[in-house]
C-alpha positions as CSV (number, residue, x, y, z in Angstrom):
1,M,-41.3,40.6,-63.9
2,S,-43.6,37.7,-64.1
3,G,-44.3,34.9,-61.5
4,K,-42.5,32.6,-63.1
5,K,-39.4,34.1,-64.3
6,Q,-39.4,35.3,-60.0
7,R,-39.6,32.3,-58.6
8,E,-37.0,31.0,-61.2
9,Y,-34.3,34.3,-60.4
10,R,-35.6,34.0,-56.2
11,S,-34.4,29.7,-56.9
12,V,-30.8,30.5,-58.7
13,L,-30.6,33.1,-56.2
14,A,-30.6,30.5,-53.2
15,K,-28.6,28.2,-54.9
16,I,-25.9,31.3,-55.3
17,C,-26.5,32.1,-50.9
18,L,-26.1,28.6,-50.4
19,V,-22.4,27.8,-52.1
20,L,-21.2,30.9,-50.6
21,G,-23.0,29.8,-46.8
22,T,-20.6,26.6,-47.4
23,F,-17.6,28.3,-49.0
24,F,-16.9,30.4,-45.6
25,N,-17.6,27.8,-43.7
26,P,-14.7,27.3,-42.2
27,L,-14.0,23.5,-42.3
28,G,-11.6,22.9,-45.0
29,F,-11.0,26.2,-46.6
30,D,-7.4,27.0,-44.4
31,A,-6.2,29.9,-47.1
32,A,-9.0,32.0,-47.0
33,F,-9.3,31.2,-42.8
34,A,-5.7,31.5,-42.6
35,L,-5.1,35.5,-44.7
36,V,-8.1,36.2,-42.6
37,M,-6.9,35.3,-39.3
38,K,-3.6,36.9,-40.8
39,F,-5.5,40.4,-40.7
40,T,-6.7,39.8,-37.3
41,G,-4.8,38.3,-35.3
42,S,-7.0,36.5,-33.1
43,Y,-7.8,33.0,-33.8
44,I,-11.2,33.3,-32.2
45,L,-12.6,36.2,-33.8
46,T,-11.6,34.7,-37.5
47,D,-13.6,31.6,-36.4
48,I,-17.2,34.1,-35.8
49,I,-16.8,36.5,-38.8
50,F,-16.0,32.3,-40.9
51,Y,-19.5,31.3,-39.1
52,S,-21.4,34.6,-38.9
53,V,-20.7,34.9,-42.8
54,A,-22.1,31.1,-43.8
55,L,-25.3,31.6,-41.1
56,L,-25.7,34.7,-43.3
57,F,-25.5,33.0,-46.1
58,F,-27.3,30.0,-45.1
59,G,-30.4,31.6,-43.7
60,L,-30.3,34.0,-46.7
61,Y,-31.0,30.0,-48.7
62,F,-33.8,29.5,-46.4
63,I,-35.3,32.8,-46.6
64,L,-34.7,32.7,-50.7
65,S,-35.8,29.2,-51.5
66,R,-39.4,29.1,-49.6
67,R,-42.2,28.9,-51.9
68,S,-44.6,31.8,-51.8
């Protein structure tokens, strides 16, 4: 894969990670949050899961969006 194509691919992947990080942030995604809370039975555990997934995707966004 050429350098330009690789940069474009990383840029698109970084944007996808940013969108996913925003989605998994529990502020405003009540349906998904309620579903996970139903499975875990714990508000705190569900909160930790959502923040962890959001942090993972935000971290991937920052790693992938860096310029080489």
